[in-house]
C-alpha positions as CSV (number, residue, x, y, z in Angstrom):
1,M,-14.3,15.1,-8.3
2,D,-16.1,12.7,-6.0
3,V,-16.1,9.6,-8.2
4,G,-13.5,8.5,-10.7
5,M,-11.5,5.7,-12.1
6,L,-8.2,4.8,-10.5
7,W,-5.6,3.7,-13.0
8,Y,-2.5,1.9,-12.1
9,D,0.5,2.9,-14.2
10,A,3.7,1.0,-13.8
11,A,5.0,1.9,-17.3
12,T,8.4,3.4,-17.6
13,G,8.8,3.5,-21.4
14,P,6.5,6.0,-23.0
15,G,6.4,9.6,-21.8
16,L,4.1,10.7,-19.0
17,G,1.8,12.6,-21.3
18,D,1.3,9.5,-23.5
19,R,0.6,7.4,-20.4
20,I,-2.0,9.8,-19.1
21,R,-3.6,10.0,-22.6
22,H,-3.8,6.2,-22.7
23,A,-5.6,6.1,-19.3
24,A,-8.0,8.9,-20.5
25,D,-8.7,7.0,-23.7
26,Y,-9.5,3.9,-21.7
27,Y,-11.8,5.9,-19.4
28,R,-13.6,7.4,-22.5
29,D,-14.1,3.9,-24.1
30,K,-15.3,2.4,-20.8
31,Y,-17.7,5.1,-19.6
32,G,-18.7,6.8,-22.9
33,K,-17.5,10.3,-21.8
34,A,-14.0,11.8,-21.8
35,P,-12.6,12.7,-18.4
36,D,-11.7,16.3,-17.8
37,L,-9.7,15.9,-14.6
38,C,-6.7,13.7,-13.7
39,M,-5.2,13.7,-10.3
40,V,-1.7,12.4,-9.8
41,N,0.9,12.0,-7.1
42,P,3.0,15.1,-6.6
43,S,6.2,13.1,-7.2
44,L,5.3,13.2,-11.0
45,K,6.2,16.9,-11.0
46,E,9.8,15.7,-11.4
47,Q,8.9,14.0,-14.7
48,G,7.7,17.3,-16.3
49,L,4.1,17.0,-15.5
50,P,1.9,19.1,-17.8
51,R,-0.9,21.2,-16.3
52,Q,-3.2,20.6,-19.3
53,L,-3.4,17.8,-21.8
54,G,-5.9,18.5,-24.5
55,G,-9.1,19.1,-22.5
56,L,-7.8,17.2,-19.5
57,E,-6.7,19.3,-16.5
58,I,-4.0,17.6,-14.5
59,R,-3.6,18.3,-10.7
60,T,-1.5,16.8,-8.0
61,S,-2.8,15.3,-4.8
62,R,-1.0,13.6,-1.9
63,S,-4.0,11.3,-1.6
64,V,-3.2,9.7,-4.9
65,L,-0.6,6.9,-4.6
66,A,2.5,6.9,-6.7
67,H,2.1,5.1,-10.0
68,H,-1.6,5.8,-10.1
69,F,-3.9,8.3,-12.0
70,W,-7.3,9.2,-10.7
71,L,-9.5,10.2,-13.7
72,G,-13.0,11.6,-13.8
73,V,-15.3,14.5,-14.5
74,R,-15.2,17.6,-12.4
75,G,-18.2,18.1,-10.2
76,E,-20.0,21.3,-9.5
77,D,-17.8,23.3,-7.1
């Protein structure tokens, strides 16, 4: 993914999956296409990070700051 939407997530209430779903819904509403990739900080592994959420693949990356999700569409590899 070269281009995506950076989502700041400071929520502590709902579960991690719900927070990622909320960000993905916002992405879909804003850009007219559902994201298929979400990059998160590796520290979220401690919160029971799912690998897949519906059609959304979730990966970790040290380049994503804590409390942020980077959502977008996978490019051609």
